[in-house]
C-alpha positions as CSV (number, residue, x, y, z in Angstrom):
1,X,-22.6,-72.1,58.8
2,X,-19.7,-69.6,59.8
3,X,-19.6,-68.0,63.0
4,X,-21.1,-64.4,63.0
5,X,-18.2,-63.1,65.6
6,X,-15.4,-64.8,63.3
7,X,-12.9,-61.9,62.3
8,X,-13.7,-60.8,58.4
9,X,-10.9,-60.8,55.9
10,X,-10.7,-58.1,53.2
11,X,-8.5,-58.9,50.0
12,X,-7.9,-57.8,46.5
13,X,-7.5,-60.5,44.3
14,X,-5.5,-58.7,41.9
15,X,-5.5,-62.2,39.3
16,X,-8.8,-62.7,39.2
17,X,-9.6,-58.5,39.4
18,X,-12.1,-58.7,42.2
19,X,-12.0,-57.8,46.0
20,X,-13.0,-60.7,48.2
21,X,-14.8,-61.0,51.5
22,X,-14.3,-63.9,53.6
23,X,-15.8,-65.0,56.8
24,X,-14.2,-67.5,59.0
25,X,-12.0,-68.4,56.0
26,X,-14.7,-68.6,53.3
27,X,-15.7,-66.4,50.2
28,X,-19.0,-64.6,51.4
29,X,-18.8,-62.0,48.9
30,X,-16.8,-60.4,46.0
31,X,-17.0,-57.2,44.4
32,X,-15.6,-57.5,40.4
33,X,-13.4,-55.0,38.7
34,X,-12.0,-54.0,35.3
35,X,-8.8,-52.3,36.5
36,X,-7.5,-49.7,33.5
37,X,-4.9,-46.7,33.4
38,X,-6.0,-44.4,35.9
39,X,-9.7,-45.9,37.0
40,X,-11.4,-48.9,38.5
41,X,-14.7,-50.1,36.8
42,X,-16.6,-51.9,39.0
43,X,-18.9,-54.8,37.7
44,X,-20.2,-56.8,39.9
45,X,-20.9,-57.5,43.3
46,X,-22.2,-60.7,44.7
47,X,-22.5,-62.3,48.2
48,X,-23.3,-65.9,48.5
49,X,-27.0,-66.5,49.8
50,X,-25.5,-68.1,52.9
51,X,-24.3,-64.7,54.0
52,X,-27.0,-62.5,52.9
53,X,-28.5,-60.1,55.3
54,X,-25.5,-59.5,57.5
55,X,-24.3,-56.3,55.7
56,X,-21.5,-57.6,53.9
57,X,-22.1,-56.5,50.8
58,X,-22.0,-52.8,52.5
59,X,-18.8,-53.6,54.3
60,X,-17.3,-55.2,51.1
61,X,-18.2,-52.1,49.0
62,X,-17.0,-49.7,51.7
63,X,-13.3,-51.4,51.6
64,X,-13.1,-51.7,47.9
65,X,-14.0,-48.1,47.2
66,X,-12.0,-47.1,49.9
67,X,-8.6,-49.2,48.5
68,X,-9.4,-47.7,45.3
69,X,-9.4,-44.2,46.5
70,X,-6.3,-44.7,48.5
71,X,-4.9,-45.6,45.3
72,X,-5.8,-42.4,43.8
73,X,-8.1,-44.5,40.9
74,X,-10.9,-42.9,39.4
75,X,-13.9,-45.0,40.5
76,X,-16.3,-46.1,37.5
77,X,-19.7,-48.0,39.3
78,X,-21.0,-50.0,36.5
79,X,-22.4,-52.3,39.0
80,X,-25.8,-51.5,40.2
81,X,-24.9,-52.4,43.9
82,X,-21.7,-50.1,43.9
83,X,-23.2,-47.3,42.2
84,X,-26.4,-47.7,44.9
85,X,-24.0,-47.6,47.5
86,X,-22.3,-44.5,46.3
87,X,-25.7,-42.8,45.9
88,X,-26.0,-43.7,49.7
89,X,-22.8,-42.8,50.8
90,X,-21.4,-40.3,48.7
91,X,-18.7,-39.7,51.5
92,X,-17.4,-42.7,49.9
93,X,-15.8,-41.2,47.2
94,X,-13.7,-39.0,49.6
95,X,-12.8,-41.1,52.3
96,X,-9.4,-43.2,51.5
97,X,-9.0,-45.1,55.0
98,X,-7.6,-48.2,55.5
99,X,-10.0,-50.8,54.2
100,X,-11.7,-53.5,56.3
């Protein structure tokens, strides 16, 4: 199992239309999206079961939303997890801070 102290890596895999969160080089979570002109539709978020319970999904959502806001994209949360994250953290739509 990866070390919890390992530095996480956030990235946008544009080719596969998904944000990725890696821990110690291992893919821990993804947030899939459909990029359309001027907007991003979040469709699915998933955490590898080996990494569940560490708050990774929330950190991934915050970073992905921050990246979308920094790119001035309209955010459409079709994914239930992203929609709930926004409901609980409405400031995520106002904060174009750097991801990570």
